[in-house]
C-alpha positions as CSV (number, residue, x, y, z in Angstrom):
1,M,3.6,3.6,10.8
2,L,2.2,3.9,14.1
3,E,1.8,7.4,15.7
4,I,4.5,7.2,18.6
5,N,1.6,9.4,21.0
6,R,-0.5,7.1,20.0
7,I,1.6,4.0,21.4
8,R,2.3,6.1,24.5
9,E,-1.4,6.9,25.5
10,Q,-2.7,4.0,24.1
11,K,0.1,1.1,24.8
12,E,-2.0,-2.0,26.6
13,E,-4.9,-1.3,24.0
14,I,-2.5,-2.1,21.5
15,I,-0.6,-5.1,22.5
16,D,-4.4,-6.8,23.1
17,A,-5.2,-5.8,19.2
18,L,-2.0,-7.3,17.8
19,K,-2.7,-10.8,18.9
20,V,-5.2,-10.6,16.6
21,R,-2.4,-11.1,13.7
22,N,-1.1,-13.9,16.1
23,L,1.7,-11.1,17.9
24,E,3.3,-11.2,20.7
25,V,4.9,-7.4,20.5
26,K,5.0,-6.6,24.2
27,D,8.6,-6.7,24.6
28,Q,9.2,-4.9,21.0
29,I,6.0,-1.9,22.5
30,E,8.4,-1.7,25.5
31,S,12.1,-0.8,23.8
32,I,10.1,1.2,21.4
33,L,9.2,3.3,24.9
34,E,12.1,3.3,25.7
35,V,14.2,4.7,22.8
36,D,11.4,7.2,22.9
37,A,11.9,7.8,26.6
38,R,15.9,8.7,26.3
39,W,15.5,10.4,22.7
40,R,12.8,13.0,24.9
41,K,15.4,13.1,27.9
42,A,18.1,14.4,25.5
43,K,16.0,16.4,23.8
44,M,15.5,18.2,27.0
45,Q,19.1,18.6,27.6
46,L,19.9,19.2,24.1
47,E,17.0,22.5,24.6
48,E,18.8,23.1,28.4
49,V,22.2,23.1,26.6
50,A,21.8,25.4,24.0
51,A,19.7,28.1,26.3
52,E,22.4,28.0,28.7
53,S,25.3,28.5,26.2
54,N,23.1,31.9,25.2
55,K,22.4,33.2,28.3
56,I,26.1,32.5,28.8
57,S,27.3,34.3,25.4
58,K,24.9,37.3,25.7
59,E,26.7,38.5,29.0
60,I,30.3,37.9,27.4
61,G,30.0,41.3,25.5
62,Q,28.6,43.1,28.6
63,L,31.7,42.0,30.8
64,F,34.0,42.7,28.9
65,A,32.3,46.3,28.4
66,Q,32.3,46.5,32.1
67,G,36.1,45.9,32.3
68,K,35.3,42.2,33.6
69,Q,37.9,40.3,31.4
70,D,38.9,37.3,33.9
71,E,35.3,36.7,34.4
72,A,34.5,37.3,29.9
73,N,36.7,35.3,29.5
74,A,35.9,32.3,31.6
75,A,32.4,32.3,30.6
76,K,33.7,32.0,26.9
77,S,35.5,29.0,28.2
78,K,32.5,27.9,29.8
79,T,30.5,29.2,26.8
80,Q,32.7,25.9,24.3
81,E,32.4,23.6,27.0
82,L,28.6,23.7,26.4
83,K,29.1,23.9,22.5
84,E,30.7,20.4,22.5
85,Q,27.8,19.4,24.8
86,E,26.0,20.1,22.4
87,K,27.5,18.6,19.4
88,D,27.5,15.3,21.2
89,L,23.9,15.9,22.9
90,K,22.5,16.9,18.6
91,Q,23.7,13.5,17.5
92,L,22.2,12.0,20.1
93,V,18.8,13.0,19.6
94,N,19.6,12.1,16.2
95,D,21.0,8.3,16.7
96,L,17.8,7.6,19.1
97,A,15.6,9.2,16.6
98,T,16.9,6.9,13.6
99,E,16.7,4.0,16.6
100,L,13.1,4.9,17.2
101,Q,12.2,4.8,13.7
102,E,13.9,1.9,13.2
103,K,11.9,0.3,15.5
104,L,8.5,1.4,14.6
105,Y,9.0,0.5,11.1
106,D,8.5,-2.8,12.8
107,I,4.9,-2.9,14.1
108,P,2.3,-3.7,11.9
109,N,-0.8,-1.8,11.6
110,V,-3.5,-2.3,14.4
111,P,-6.4,-4.0,13.0
112,D,-9.7,-2.8,12.9
113,P,-12.3,-4.5,16.0
114,L,-14.2,-6.1,12.5
115,V,-10.9,-8.3,11.9
116,P,-12.0,-11.5,12.7
117,K,-8.8,-14.1,14.3
118,G,-7.7,-16.5,12.4
119,N,-4.1,-17.5,11.2
120,S,-4.3,-17.9,7.3
121,E,-6.3,-17.5,4.5
122,E,-8.8,-20.2,5.3
123,D,-9.5,-18.6,8.5
124,N,-11.3,-15.4,6.2
125,E,-14.4,-14.4,6.4
126,E,-16.6,-14.6,3.7
127,V,-19.1,-11.9,4.1
128,E,-20.9,-11.9,0.2
129,K,-21.0,-13.8,-2.7
130,G,-22.8,-13.7,-5.9
131,G,-23.3,-14.5,-9.5
132,V,-23.4,-18.2,-11.5
133,I,-21.0,-20.3,-11.6
134,P,-20.9,-22.0,-14.8
135,E,-21.1,-25.1,-15.4
136,L,-18.3,-27.1,-17.9
137,K,-18.6,-30.4,-19.9
138,N,-14.8,-30.6,-20.5
139,G,-13.7,-27.0,-20.2
140,Q,-10.5,-26.4,-20.8
141,S,-8.0,-24.4,-18.4
142,H,-7.0,-21.0,-19.9
143,W,-3.8,-21.5,-20.7
144,D,-4.8,-24.8,-23.3
145,L,-7.8,-21.7,-24.8
146,A,-4.9,-19.2,-24.7
147,K,-3.0,-21.4,-27.4
148,K,-5.8,-22.8,-29.0
149,Y,-7.2,-19.3,-30.1
150,N,-3.3,-17.8,-30.3
151,L,-4.6,-14.8,-27.0
152,I,-1.5,-15.3,-25.0
153,D,2.2,-16.8,-25.1
154,F,3.9,-18.1,-22.3
155,E,6.6,-19.9,-23.8
156,L,7.5,-16.2,-26.0
157,G,7.3,-14.9,-23.1
158,V,10.1,-17.2,-21.3
159,K,12.1,-16.9,-24.5
160,V,12.6,-13.2,-24.7
161,T,12.5,-12.1,-20.5
162,G,11.4,-15.8,-18.4
163,A,8.8,-17.4,-16.9
164,G,6.0,-14.7,-16.1
165,F,6.3,-12.3,-18.7
166,P,3.6,-13.7,-21.5
167,F,2.9,-12.0,-24.6
168,Y,-0.7,-10.8,-25.3
169,I,-1.8,-11.4,-29.1
170,G,-4.7,-10.6,-31.6
171,Q,-7.6,-11.0,-29.7
172,G,-6.2,-11.4,-26.9
173,A,-4.2,-8.1,-26.7
174,R,-7.3,-5.6,-27.7
175,L,-9.7,-8.0,-24.3
176,Q,-6.7,-6.9,-22.4
177,R,-6.8,-3.1,-23.7
178,A,-10.8,-3.4,-23.4
179,L,-10.1,-3.8,-20.5
180,I,-8.1,-1.9,-19.0
181,N,-10.3,0.9,-21.1
182,F,-13.7,-0.1,-19.7
183,F,-12.4,-0.2,-15.8
184,L,-11.0,3.9,-16.1
185,D,-14.2,4.6,-17.8
186,Q,-15.6,3.4,-14.8
187,A,-13.7,4.9,-12.1
188,R,-13.9,8.5,-14.4
189,D,-17.8,7.5,-13.7
190,Q,-17.6,7.4,-9.9
191,G,-15.7,10.1,-9.5
192,Y,-12.2,9.6,-10.1
193,T,-9.2,12.0,-11.8
194,E,-6.9,9.4,-14.2
195,I,-3.1,9.4,-13.5
196,I,-0.7,8.0,-15.5
197,P,2.2,7.4,-12.9
198,P,5.7,6.7,-13.1
199,L,6.8,2.8,-13.2
200,V,9.8,3.1,-11.1
201,V,9.9,5.1,-7.6
202,N,12.6,6.1,-5.0
203,E,13.1,5.0,-1.6
204,A,10.9,7.7,0.1
205,S,8.1,6.6,-1.9
206,G,8.5,2.9,-1.2
207,I,8.9,3.7,2.8
208,G,6.4,6.1,2.3
209,T,3.6,3.6,1.4
210,G,4.9,0.6,3.3
211,Q,6.5,-1.5,1.0
212,L,9.7,-0.5,2.1
213,P,11.6,-1.9,4.3
214,D,9.3,-5.2,4.8
215,K,8.5,-5.9,1.3
216,E,12.1,-4.8,-0.7
217,G,12.6,-8.9,-1.4
218,Q,9.2,-8.8,-3.6
219,M,10.5,-5.7,-5.9
220,Y,12.4,-5.3,-8.5
221,H,15.3,-3.2,-8.3
222,A,17.2,-0.9,-10.3
223,E,20.4,-1.0,-8.0
224,V,22.6,1.9,-10.3
225,D,20.4,4.5,-9.9
226,D,18.6,3.1,-6.4
227,L,14.9,3.1,-7.6
228,Y,12.3,0.5,-8.0
229,L,9.9,-1.0,-10.2
230,I,6.9,-0.6,-9.0
231,P,4.0,-3.4,-7.6
232,T,1.1,-1.5,-8.0
233,A,-0.2,2.1,-8.8
234,E,-0.8,2.4,-5.1
235,V,2.3,3.8,-4.8
236,P,3.1,6.8,-6.8
237,L,-0.8,7.8,-6.6
238,T,-0.3,7.6,-2.9
239,N,3.1,9.2,-2.7
240,M,1.9,12.5,-4.9
241,Y,0.7,13.3,-1.5
242,R,3.4,12.9,0.5
243,D,5.0,15.9,2.4
244,V,1.2,17.7,1.8
245,I,-0.9,19.3,3.5
246,V,-4.2,18.8,2.4
247,K,-7.1,21.6,2.4
248,Q,-10.2,20.0,4.7
249,E,-12.5,21.1,1.8
250,D,-10.6,18.7,-0.6
251,F,-11.9,15.7,0.6
252,P,-12.8,13.3,-0.5
253,I,-9.2,13.1,-3.5
254,Q,-10.0,10.2,-5.4
255,V,-7.2,9.3,-8.2
256,T,-6.9,6.1,-10.5
257,G,-4.6,4.7,-12.9
258,Y,-3.5,2.1,-14.5
259,T,-0.2,0.8,-14.3
260,P,2.0,-2.1,-15.6
261,C,2.5,-4.0,-12.2
262,F,6.4,-5.7,-11.2
263,R,6.3,-7.5,-8.8
264,R,9.1,-10.7,-8.0
265,E,6.9,-13.6,-6.5
266,A,10.1,-15.1,-5.0
267,G,9.8,-19.0,-4.1
268,S,6.4,-19.0,-6.3
269,Y,5.9,-22.4,-8.1
270,G,3.0,-25.6,-8.5
271,K,0.3,-25.8,-10.8
272,D,-1.2,-22.8,-8.5
273,V,1.1,-20.3,-10.6
274,R,1.0,-21.8,-13.9
275,G,-0.6,-19.2,-16.8
276,L,-2.1,-16.0,-15.9
277,N,-2.5,-17.1,-11.9
278,R,0.7,-15.4,-10.6
279,L,2.9,-13.5,-13.2
280,H,5.6,-11.4,-12.2
281,Q,4.1,-8.4,-14.6
282,F,0.6,-8.1,-14.8
283,D,-1.7,-4.6,-15.5
284,K,-3.8,-3.2,-12.8
285,V,-5.9,0.0,-12.8
286,E,-6.4,1.3,-8.6
287,I,-7.9,3.1,-7.2
288,V,-7.0,5.2,-4.3
289,R,-8.6,7.5,-2.0
290,I,-7.8,10.1,0.6
291,E,-9.9,11.2,3.0
292,H,-11.3,12.4,6.2
293,P,-11.0,10.4,9.2
294,D,-14.6,11.1,9.7
295,N,-15.3,9.3,6.4
296,S,-12.7,6.6,6.1
297,Y,-14.7,3.6,6.5
298,H,-17.7,5.1,4.8
299,A,-15.1,5.4,1.8
300,L,-14.0,2.0,2.7
301,S,-17.9,0.5,2.2
302,E,-18.3,2.5,-1.5
303,M,-15.3,1.2,-2.4
304,V,-16.4,-2.3,-2.1
305,D,-19.5,-1.6,-3.6
306,Y,-17.9,-0.1,-6.2
307,V,-15.5,-3.1,-7.1
308,K,-18.8,-6.0,-6.8
309,S,-20.3,-3.1,-9.6
310,L,-17.0,-4.2,-11.6
311,V,-17.3,-8.2,-11.7
312,E,-21.2,-8.1,-11.4
313,K,-21.2,-5.8,-14.5
314,L,-18.5,-8.4,-16.1
315,E,-20.6,-11.2,-15.5
316,L,-18.5,-13.5,-13.1
317,P,-19.5,-15.2,-9.7
318,Y,-17.9,-13.9,-7.0
319,R,-17.6,-13.6,-3.1
320,I,-16.1,-10.6,-0.8
321,L,-13.5,-11.5,2.1
322,R,-12.8,-9.8,5.2
323,L,-9.2,-10.6,5.7
324,C,-8.5,-12.8,9.2
325,G,-5.7,-11.0,11.3
326,G,-3.1,-13.9,10.3
327,D,-3.9,-13.2,6.7
328,L,-4.2,-9.5,7.2
329,G,-1.6,-7.2,4.9
330,F,0.9,-5.3,7.4
331,T,-0.2,-1.7,6.5
332,S,-3.9,-2.2,6.7
333,A,-6.2,-1.7,9.4
334,L,-9.5,-3.9,7.3
335,T,-9.5,-5.5,4.0
336,Y,-11.9,-7.3,1.8
337,D,-10.6,-9.4,-0.8
338,F,-12.6,-10.2,-3.5
339,E,-12.6,-13.6,-6.1
340,V,-14.1,-14.6,-9.0
341,F,-14.4,-18.5,-9.7
342,S,-12.5,-20.2,-12.1
343,A,-14.8,-22.6,-13.7
344,A,-12.4,-24.8,-15.5
345,Q,-9.7,-25.0,-12.5
346,E,-12.5,-24.7,-10.1
347,K,-11.3,-22.5,-7.7
348,W,-11.6,-19.0,-6.7
349,L,-8.7,-16.5,-7.4
350,E,-8.1,-13.4,-6.2
351,V,-8.5,-9.8,-8.1
352,S,-9.0,-7.1,-6.0
353,S,-7.8,-5.9,-2.5
354,V,-9.1,-3.1,-0.3
355,S,-8.1,-1.6,2.2
356,N,-8.2,1.5,4.6
357,F,-4.7,2.3,6.2
358,E,-6.0,4.8,8.1
359,T,-3.4,6.7,9.9
360,F,-0.8,4.0,9.6
361,Q,0.8,5.3,5.5
362,A,-0.5,8.4,6.4
363,N,2.5,8.8,9.6
364,R,5.3,7.7,7.1
365,L,4.0,9.8,4.2
366,K,3.6,13.1,6.4
367,L,0.3,13.3,4.5
368,R,-1.9,15.9,7.2
369,F,-4.8,18.4,7.1
370,K,-5.5,21.5,9.2
371,D,-9.2,20.3,10.8
372,E,-11.4,22.9,12.4
373,N,-9.0,24.3,14.6
374,K,-5.9,24.8,12.4
375,K,-4.5,22.3,14.1
376,S,-2.8,19.4,12.0
377,Q,-4.0,16.1,11.6
378,L,-3.1,12.8,10.0
379,A,-5.1,11.9,6.9
380,H,-6.8,8.4,6.3
381,T,-5.8,6.9,3.2
382,L,-7.2,3.9,1.0
383,N,-6.4,2.1,-1.8
384,G,-8.1,-1.1,-4.0
385,S,-7.3,-2.9,-7.2
386,A,-10.2,-2.2,-9.9
387,L,-9.3,-5.0,-11.5
388,A,-6.3,-6.7,-11.8
389,L,-6.7,-8.1,-15.1
390,P,-4.8,-10.9,-15.0
391,R,-7.4,-13.2,-13.4
392,I,-9.8,-11.4,-14.2
393,M,-8.7,-12.4,-17.8
394,A,-8.2,-16.0,-16.9
395,A,-11.9,-16.3,-15.5
396,L,-13.2,-14.6,-18.3
397,L,-11.5,-17.6,-21.2
398,E,-12.5,-20.6,-18.7
399,N,-16.1,-18.9,-18.1
400,N,-17.3,-17.9,-21.0
401,Q,-16.2,-20.9,-23.3
402,T,-18.4,-22.1,-26.3
403,A,-18.2,-24.9,-28.4
404,D,-18.3,-22.3,-30.8
405,G,-15.8,-19.8,-29.3
406,I,-15.5,-17.6,-26.0
407,K,-17.9,-15.0,-25.7
408,V,-17.1,-11.6,-24.7
409,P,-19.5,-10.1,-21.4
410,E,-21.8,-7.1,-22.8
411,V,-20.3,-4.0,-21.6
412,L,-17.2,-5.1,-23.4
413,V,-18.2,-5.3,-26.7
414,P,-17.9,-1.8,-27.0
415,Y,-14.1,-1.7,-26.5
416,T,-13.4,-5.4,-28.5
417,G,-15.2,-4.4,-31.5
418,F,-16.3,-8.3,-31.3
419,N,-18.6,-10.3,-29.2
420,T,-16.9,-13.8,-29.8
421,I,-13.4,-14.7,-29.6
422,K,-13.3,-17.5,-32.1
């Protein structure tokens, strides 16, 4: 959520910057400032009425002590009138504050100047490419390989739960667990503290990281308890610091966590969602950083390099994209997507997004630190997938298939206990 002070001071700059997202927000910004002006006026009136009421209340006792009964009674009547005004003004201030917050929720983050203009994923900017794309002869898709080697049972998932909830079996389950442990160990070696967070969160947590009220249709909602299944570990990991003032010397704060993730993915259908390409439940290791504003873009660069090291160690061909304004997430100021090439499907599959949210989440979270002058400032938050497993698994199966079985990347062999799936 953008800070209201920033909107007051940088109105024109924000309106122009959001055009990179293909948005015209002038009317929305003007409406926000109009409500803000009414809120500030009502708050000032409330303070004036409260001050006058307090002043007269102190005078009433003196008037009675001086025997000025009529003046004292008149003063008492005046304070009653002021109390009613104060009550009405308090309600008005609260109503305007709520209206202002709801309007602020509708404005996305301001893109960083590096964000390219564009309308959709076709306009994303490729910034790096690496690895060798394998040439397959009669290569099979991962869903066929999963069936051939009894690694993943999609039909059993449909029977027990529904489409998008597969069963991992035997060596498939061991490969999945190997990836999780490998990613967690790599994150630990990079200085991230491992956390096992809850898999359900309350509404305040969803609002804090921006999933609510923007993406409630994509989240599974346990209505009786008013709790949400997490779409990513970003939500509980970042909300650990909601309403917290961190110490400046604690920067950088780096945490990681493995969780299942749950997404309704409403409206998803067709060949692009077949097999592991798009699931309602999937596993992911997430990295989250809380940073001093002066260091957040350096931290983003470090996170991008780290995710790149993971796909390189898995020997997967990859490319890194800088998302354009039309494809940029609502809460992000700058995002880099990682894609790996799936040889049998002959397409790129997204496996990670690494983003800097600047103060956008921190403002919702009330996540602050004290600067050198002991003044509270908003921290910056960042997160990245490191990595999401389904499409990594798909690419590993397809790219490493041979006549003798599916080769396991060397870095995973200590975790799987086998080097070939047969």
